[in-house]
C-alpha positions in Angstrom: -9.5 -22.2 9.7 -12.3 -23.3 7.5 -13.4 -21.1 4.6 -17.0 -20.3 3.8 -16.6 -22.2 0.5 -20.3 -22.6 0.0 -20.9 -18.9 0.7 -23.4 -19.5 3.5 -23.2 -17.2 6.6 -22.5 -18.8 9.9 -26.1 -18.4 11.1 -27.4 -20.1 8.0 -29.9 -17.4 7.3 -28.6 -15.5 4.4 -26.7 -16.6 1.2 -24.1 -14.4 -0.5 -25.0 -12.8 -3.9 -24.0 -15.1 -6.7 -20.7 -14.2 -8.5 -20.4 -10.6 -7.5 -18.2 -8.3 -9.5 -15.0 -7.2 -7.8 -12.9 -4.1 -8.2 -9.6 -3.8 -6.3 -8.3 -0.2 -6.3 -4.6 -0.4 -5.4 -2.6 2.8 -4.8 1.1 3.4 -4.1 2.6 4.6 -0.9 -0.7 6.0 0.5 -0.3 6.4 4.2 -3.3 5.5 6.5 -2.4 8.7 8.4 -3.6 10.7 5.4 -7.1 9.0 5.3 -9.8 10.6 7.4 -11.6 7.2 7.9 -8.5 6.2 9.9 -8.8 9.2 12.1 -6.2 11.2 10.1 -6.5 15.0 10.6 -4.2 16.0 7.7 -7.0 15.9 5.0 -10.4 14.7 4.2 -10.8 11.7 2.0 -14.6 11.5 1.5 -14.6 8.8 -1.2 -12.2 6.3 0.5 -14.2 7.0 3.7 -17.4 6.2 1.8 -16.2 2.7 1.1 -15.4 2.2 4.8 -18.7 3.7 5.9 -20.6 1.4 3.5 -18.5 -1.6 4.4 -15.6 -2.5 6.6 -12.3 -0.9 7.7 -9.4 -3.0 8.7 -7.5 -1.3 11.5 -4.6 -3.7 11.4 -4.0 -4.6 7.8 -0.4 -5.5 7.6 2.1 -6.2 4.8 4.7 -8.9 4.6 7.4 -6.8 2.9 6.9 -3.1 2.9 7.9 -2.1 -0.6 6.1 -1.6 -3.9 6.8 -4.4 -6.3 6.9 -7.2 -3.8 3.6 -6.1 -2.4 2.0 -6.4 -5.8 3.6 -9.8 -6.2 2.0 -10.8 -2.9 -1.4 -9.5 -4.1 -1.1 -11.7 -7.2 0.2 -14.8 -5.5 -1.1 -14.9 -1.9 2.5 -15.8 -0.9 5.4 -14.2 0.9 8.3 -12.7 -1.1 10.6 -15.7 -0.5 8.0 -18.0 -2.0 6.9 -15.9 -5.0 10.5 -14.9 -5.9 10.0 -11.1 -5.9 11.8 -9.8 -2.8 13.1 -6.4 -4.0 12.3 -3.6 -6.4 15.1 -4.5 -8.9 15.3 -5.8 -12.4 14.1 -9.3 -11.6 11.1 -10.3 -13.7 8.1 -11.4 -11.8 7.5 -15.1 -12.4 4.1 -15.2 -14.2 4.2 -18.9 -14.6 3.2 -19.6 -11.0 -0.3 -19.8 -9.6 -1.9 -16.3 -9.8 -5.0 -14.7 -8.5 -5.8 -13.5 -12.1 -5.6 -17.1 -13.5 -7.8 -18.4 -10.6 -10.4 -15.7 -11.3 -10.5 -16.7 -15.0 -11.0 -20.3 -14.0 -13.9 -19.2 -11.9 -15.6 -17.7 -14.9 -14.5 -14.1 -14.4 -13.4 -11.7 -17.1 -10.3 -10.0 -15.7 -8.4 -6.7 -16.3 -5.5 -4.7 -14.9 -5.4 -1.0 -15.7 -2.7 1.4 -14.4 0.4 0.8 -12.4 1.7 -2.8 -12.1 5.5 -2.3 -11.6 6.6 -6.0 -11.8 9.1 -5.9 -14.7 6.7 -8.2 -16.7 3.5 -7.9 -18.6 0.2 -9.0 -17.0 -0.7 -12.7 -17.3 -4.2 -14.1 -16.6 -5.9 -10.8 -17.6 -8.3 -10.7 -20.5 -7.5 -7.0 -20.9 -4.6 -4.9 -19.6 -3.4 -1.4 -20.1 -0.5 -0.7 -17.8 2.2 1.9 -17.0 5.7 1.0 -17.9 7.7 0.7 -14.6 6.8 3.6 -12.2 5.0 5.5 -14.9 4.7 9.3 -15.1 2.2 11.7 -13.5 1.8 13.8 -16.6 1.2 12.6 -20.1 2.2 9.0 -19.3 2.9 6.1 -21.6 0.6 3.0 -21.3 1.4 -0.5 -22.6 -1.6 -2.5 -23.9 -2.1 -5.8 -25.7 -0.3 -7.1 -27.6 2.4 -4.8 -26.2 1.8 -1.5 -27.9 3.0 1.7 -26.1 0.9 4.8 -26.4 1.4 8.2 -24.8 -1.8 10.0 -23.6 -2.2 13.6 -22.7 -3.5 14.2 -19.2 -3.0 13.5 -15.5 -2.3 9.9 -14.7 -5.0 9.4 -12.0 -7.6 10.8 -14.4 -6.4 8.6 -17.3 -6.4 5.4 -15.2 -10.0 6.1 -14.1 -11.1 6.9 -17.6 -9.6 3.8 -19.0 -11.2 1.7 -16.2 -14.6 3.1 -16.9 -14.2 2.6 -20.6 -13.3 -1.0 -20.1 -16.4 -1.5 -17.8 -18.6 0.0 -20.5 -17.3 -2.4 -23.1 -16.9 -5.6 -21.1 -18.8 -8.8 -21.7 -22.0 -8.4 -19.7 -22.6 -12.1 -19.6 -19.7 -12.6 -17.1 -18.8 -11.2 -13.7 -15.7 -9.1 -13.8 -12.5 -8.7 -11.7 -10.8 -5.4 -12.2 -7.6 -4.1 -10.6 -7.2 -0.4 -10.8 -3.5 0.3 -10.1 -2.9 4.0 -9.3 0.5 5.6 -9.4 -0.5 8.1 -6.7 0.9 8.8 -4.1 4.4 7.8 -5.2 7.5 10.1 -5.1 8.1 12.7 -6.6 4.5 13.8 -5.8 3.5 15.9 -8.8 0.0 17.2 -8.1 -2.7 17.6 -10.8 -2.9 21.3 -12.0 -6.3 21.8 -10.3 -4.8 20.7 -7.0 -1.7 22.9 -6.9 -1.8 24.9 -3.7 -4.7 22.9 -2.3 -3.1 22.9 1.2 -1.0 26.0 1.1 -3.2 27.8 3.6 -2.6 25.0 6.2 0.4 24.6 8.5 0.8 21.0 9.6 1.9 20.1 13.1 5.1 18.2 13.4 4.6 14.6 14.3 5.6 13.9 17.9 8.5 11.7 16.7 9.7 14.2 14.1 13.0 14.8 15.9 13.5 11.2 17.0 17.2 10.5 17.9 16.9 6.8 17.2 18.4 5.9 20.6 18.7 2.1 21.0 17.8 1.4 17.4 21.0 0.8 15.4 19.2 0.2 12.0 17.2 3.5 12.4 20.5 5.3 13.0 22.0 4.3 9.6 19.0 4.6 7.3 18.9 7.2 4.5 15.3 8.3 4.3 15.1 11.5 6.3 13.3 14.7 5.3 16.4 16.5 6.6 19.2 14.8 4.6 17.5 12.6 2.0 14.7 14.6 0.6 15.9 16.7 -2.3 14.9 20.3 -2.8 14.8 20.3 -6.6 13.7 16.8 -7.5 11.3 16.2 -4.6 10.1 19.7 -3.6 10.4 21.4 -7.0 12.6 24.3 -5.9 14.5 26.0 -8.8 13.7 23.3 -11.3 15.2 23.5 -14.8 12.1 22.7 -16.8 14.0 22.5 -20.1 16.5 19.8 -19.0 14.6 17.7 -16.5 13.1 14.7 -18.5 10.0 14.7 -16.2 8.9 18.1 -17.4 9.8 17.5 -21.0 6.7 15.4 -21.1 4.5 18.4 -20.2 2.5 20.3 -22.8 3.3 24.0 -23.0 0.1 24.8 -21.3 0.7 22.4 -18.5 4.2 23.6 -18.0 3.1 27.2 -17.8 0.7 26.6 -15.0 3.0 24.2 -13.1 6.0 26.4 -13.4 4.2 29.6 -12.4 3.1 27.9 -9.1 6.5 26.5 -8.2 8.4 29.5 -9.3 6.6 31.4 -6.5 7.5 28.7 -4.1 11.2 28.9 -5.1 11.3 32.6 -4.9 9.8 32.5 -1.4 12.3 29.8 -0.4 15.3 31.8 -1.6 14.1 34.9 0.2 13.9 33.1 3.5 17.5 31.9 3.6 16.7 29.0 5.9 19.0 26.8 7.8 18.9 24.2 10.6 15.6 23.3 12.0 13.8 26.0 10.1 15.0 24.5 6.8 14.0 20.9 7.9 10.5 22.1 8.9 10.0 24.0 5.7 10.9 20.9 3.7 8.4 18.9 5.8 5.6 21.5 5.1 6.3 21.4 1.4 6.4 17.6 1.4 3.0 17.3 3.0 1.4 19.9 0.8 2.6 18.1 -2.4 1.9 14.6 -1.1 -1.6 15.5 0.1 -2.4 17.3 -3.1 -1.6 14.1 -5.0 -3.8 12.2 -2.6 -6.6 14.6 -3.2 -6.7 13.7 -6.9 -6.5 10.0 -5.9 -9.5 10.3 -3.7 -11.5 12.3 -6.2 -10.9 9.7 -8.9 -12.1 6.9 -6.5 -15.2 9.0 -6.2 -15.6 9.2 -10.0 -15.4 5.4 -10.2 -17.9 5.0 -7.3 -20.3 7.4 -9.0 -20.1 5.4 -12.2 -21.0 2.2 -10.4 -24.0 4.0 -8.9 -25.2 5.4 -12.2 -24.7 2.2 -14.1 -26.5 0.0 -11.6 -23.3 -2.0 -10.9 -22.9 -0.9 -7.4 -25.5 -3.3 -6.0 -23.5 -6.4 -7.0 -19.9 -5.1 -7.0 -17.4 -5.6 -4.2 -15.1 -2.6 -4.0 -11.8 -2.8 -2.2 -9.3 0.0 -1.6 -5.8 -0.6 -0.4 -2.3 0.7 -0.7 0.8 -1.4 -1.4 2.1 -0.5 2.1 2.1 2.3 4.6 4.3 5.4 4.3 6.0 7.9 6.6 4.6 11.4 6.7 7.3 12.8 8.9 7.1 10.3 11.7 10.7 9.6 13.0 11.7 12.4 10.6 11.1 10.1 7.6 9.4 9.6 4.3 9.3 6.3 2.4 8.5 2.9 4.0 10.5 -0.5 4.4 10.7 -0.7 8.2 8.6 -3.1 10.3 7.5 -0.1 12.4 3.8 0.7 12.4 3.6 3.5 9.8 5.1 1.3 7.1 3.9 -2.1 8.3 0.2 -1.1 8.3 -1.6 -0.3 5.2 -5.1 1.2 4.6 -7.6 -1.4 3.7 -11.4 -0.9 3.3 -13.9 -3.1 1.5 -17.6 -2.7 0.5 -19.7 -5.8 -0.2 -23.4 -4.8 -0.5 -25.7 -7.1 1.3 -22.9 -9.1 3.0 -20.7 -6.7 5.0 -22.6 -4.6 7.4 -21.9 -0.9 6.9 -19.6 0.6 9.5 -17.8 -2.7 10.3 -14.4 -2.3 11.9 -12.0 -5.2 12.1 -9.1 -5.2 14.6 -7.7 -8.6 13.8 -4.2 -8.9 12.2 -5.0 -9.2 8.5 -2.1 -9.6 6.1 -1.7 -8.9 2.4 -1.2 -12.7 1.8 -4.9 -12.9 2.7 -6.0 -10.6 -0.2 -5.9 -13.1 -3.0 -7.5 -16.0 -1.0 -10.3 -13.6 0.0 -11.0 -12.4 -3.6 -11.1 -16.0 -4.7 -13.4 -16.9 -1.8 -15.8 -14.1 -2.7 -15.9 -15.4 -6.2 -17.0 -18.8 -5.0 -13.7 -20.5 -6.0 -11.4 -22.9 -4.2 -8.3 -21.2 -2.8 -5.2 -22.8 -4.3 -3.2 -24.8 -1.7 0.0 -23.0 -2.6 -1.4 -19.6 -1.4 -0.1 -18.9 2.2 -2.9 -16.6 3.2 -6.4 -17.2 4.4 -9.7 -15.7 3.3 -10.8 -13.0 5.8 -14.4 -13.2 4.5 -15.6 -15.0 7.7 -14.4 -12.0 9.8 -16.7 -9.6 8.0 -19.6 -11.8 6.8 -20.4 -14.1 9.7 -23.3 -13.8 12.1 -23.0 -11.4 15.0 -22.5 -14.2 17.5 -20.1 -16.3 15.4 -16.5 -16.2 16.5 -14.0 -16.8 13.7 -10.6 -18.3 14.7 -7.9 -16.0 13.4 -4.2 -15.4 13.5 -2.8 -13.9 16.7 0.6 -13.2 15.1 1.9 -11.9 11.8 5.3 -12.5 10.2 7.4 -9.9 8.3 10.6 -10.0 6.2 12.2 -7.1 4.3 15.2 -7.5 2.0 16.2 -4.5 -0.2 19.7 -3.2 1.0 21.8 -1.1 0.8 20.2 0.9 -2.0 18.2 3.0 -2.2 17.6 4.0 1.5 20.1 1.9 3.5 17.4 0.1 5.5 19.0 -3.1 6.8 17.1 -6.3 5.9 15.1 -7.6 8.8 12.5 -10.1 9.9 10.1 -10.0 12.8 6.8 -10.9 14.4 3.9 -8.6 15.3 1.3 -9.7 17.8 -1.6 -7.7 19.1 0.6 -6.0 21.7 4.3 -6.7 21.0 6.7 -6.6 18.1 10.1 -8.4 17.9 12.5 -7.8 15.0 16.0 -8.7 14.1 18.1 -6.6 11.7 20.9 -8.3 9.9 23.7 -7.6 7.3 25.6 -5.2 9.5 23.0 -4.0 11.9 22.9 -7.4 13.7 20.6 -6.3 16.5 17.3 -7.2 18.1 14.4 -4.8 18.8 11.4 -5.4 21.0 8.5 -3.0 21.5 5.4 -2.9 23.8 2.9 -1.3 21.4 0.5 -0.7 24.3 2.9 1.3 26.3 5.0 2.6 23.4 2.9 3.0 20.3 5.4 5.2 18.6 8.1 2.5 19.0 10.7 4.8 20.6 11.9 2.6 23.4 13.6 -0.7 22.4 13.1 -2.9 25.5 15.0 -5.9 24.2 17.4 -7.2 26.8 15.8 -5.1 29.6 14.9 -6.6 33.0 11.6 -8.4 33.1 11.4 -9.1 29.4 13.3 -12.4 29.3 10.3 -14.7 29.2 8.4 -12.5 26.8 11.4 -12.4 24.5 12.0 -16.2 24.6 8.3 -16.9 23.8 8.3 -14.4 20.9 11.5 -16.0 19.5 9.9 -19.4 19.6 6.8 -18.1 17.9 8.9 -16.3 15.3 10.7 -19.5 14.5 7.4 -21.3 14.2 6.2 -18.7 11.7 9.4 -19.0 9.7 8.9 -22.8 9.6 5.2 -22.6 8.7 5.8 -20.1 5.9 8.9 -22.0 4.7 11.4 -19.0 5.1 14.5 -21.2 5.1 16.8 -18.2 4.6 15.5 -16.5 7.7 15.6 -19.7 9.7 19.3 -20.1 8.9 20.0 -16.5 10.1 17.9 -17.0 13.2 19.7 -20.2 14.1 23.1 -18.6 13.6 22.5 -15.8 16.0 24.4 -16.3 19.3 
């Protein structure tokens, strides 16, 4: 499809603002189910909702590999994991020598910055300023690495610090140039340590169990062997803070005495209540689920509040009028669906990620996009907004025409999306797999031991409980999807997957 390289709308009536500033707020493991703009009932997220209300919400924003580091690599490269070289969360260093979004933005006259979590086993390249967390970072009193590579520990809560550093950079930037800023939040990553002011924010609420909470995984061999259940995988002490040894655990050694006193007092009461209940069986599993959501959503509450702080700064400084604001997570996340937490699978809760964008004067407020957008499209879109030429090596396409064209214009767009996950067996024993997602169907193949196909009709079975692969009447559908899957592998040059596909009998 052709890009709007000259930044003229399809009806020719209105030109885009010249060189808008761009802020990309990028969180970690934030489930769309926990965002009220997506219809989530678990909590209210007024500031993320504000971006959607004043711009566009993508209902089918998909990832190519549902895991943290690889998703960030895709943001920076506009390429699939097999092409950018970062397939897993391991000790592999991200190749910063390749074509990067940050470098392209610099070439287009932008000053660039990355502040917060990066998690790519390498220092930022193509950024005029950076101040990033080492690895996963810490929720309390985290270290930050800044140029040239100085490590400094700061007192405070990580979401607050990232926002403060971002605003400080905006205040001191070169006003003669447009800017591109990535705000990388640690929230809502495991082990979900809430800010002190948010402790107990959801204690008065009992959350309903997801309809699939007690899924038996019938007909899905890879789901049977995973290790990411709230029942067996979620840890009472490390994840849910029951009976923590605050003197020996390195996480809590970072706390100031004042922070530790408040934090400990809250969770000591939780621990005492837990011990008194003497839970077992389903009662224990469901108690863990409730505690998981209360902590997870409390962390998300701080995230949304800090997004609001940044939006308020843009309003007060006058920058809001010509600043594109994007909010996305690195992938989706399970909040008890199928009995799980974490991500990785091609199933909807982890395949889909929240994505909202505000572009004043260009994107009509309240826009909803149902097309299949992928995270390989993020870098090309940012470059397109900046008025640059998208590098040929990027595999995605700018989605700007989907949200900025005339009402009558019809933008050709992908009908299918390709997915490939690799990390196995550690840490969650999710078998590697590849697959195709269309508007209605999903076909996936799990390999390295699982060696099985799965097919879902998302219209009839949106929870993906019934694998209809091999059932009567699906022969032609399956054959067509396999042809399309192979075509996508060829188009995206996934030679490893092609070999596996061709070897299946």
